[in-house]
N, C-alpha and C positions, 0 to 999 in steps of 0.2 A: 502794664506787666504786671499781674498780680501772681505771685507766686510765692511761697510758703515748702518749711524745713518743719516737718513731721517724725513726734515720735513715733516711737509702736503703738502703745494703750487705740489711739485712734483709724490706726492702720490694722490694726486686733479686730474692732470692735464693727466700724464695717464690712471687715476680710468678714464672720462671724457673721453678720444681717446679709451679705453681699450685697452690699451698697457701696463699696469701697469708689465705683464710678463719678457718685458725689465730689469726691476731691476735681476731678480732671474738669466736671462742671462750672465749680469756684474758683477756680484756679486755674492759673497757663501753667505756669511748671510746679512742683512739687520737689522735692531733694529730698535725700529721705541716706541720712547718715552709715554713715557702712556697717559701722557699732548697731543701730538699726534695723538694719535688714538681714543680718545675722541672726538678731533675736527673735524677730518673723519671720524667717523662713525656715530655718534650723531647728 
């Protein structure tokens, strides 16, 4: 199983170009730490 822990930069960048689904295509499990989630969402 391919898994990745993401920081905010790729999430923000992929979101800006509406391509977040690329992560789902590349990895079976994506872990987003709580602090990263807050930075991206809030």
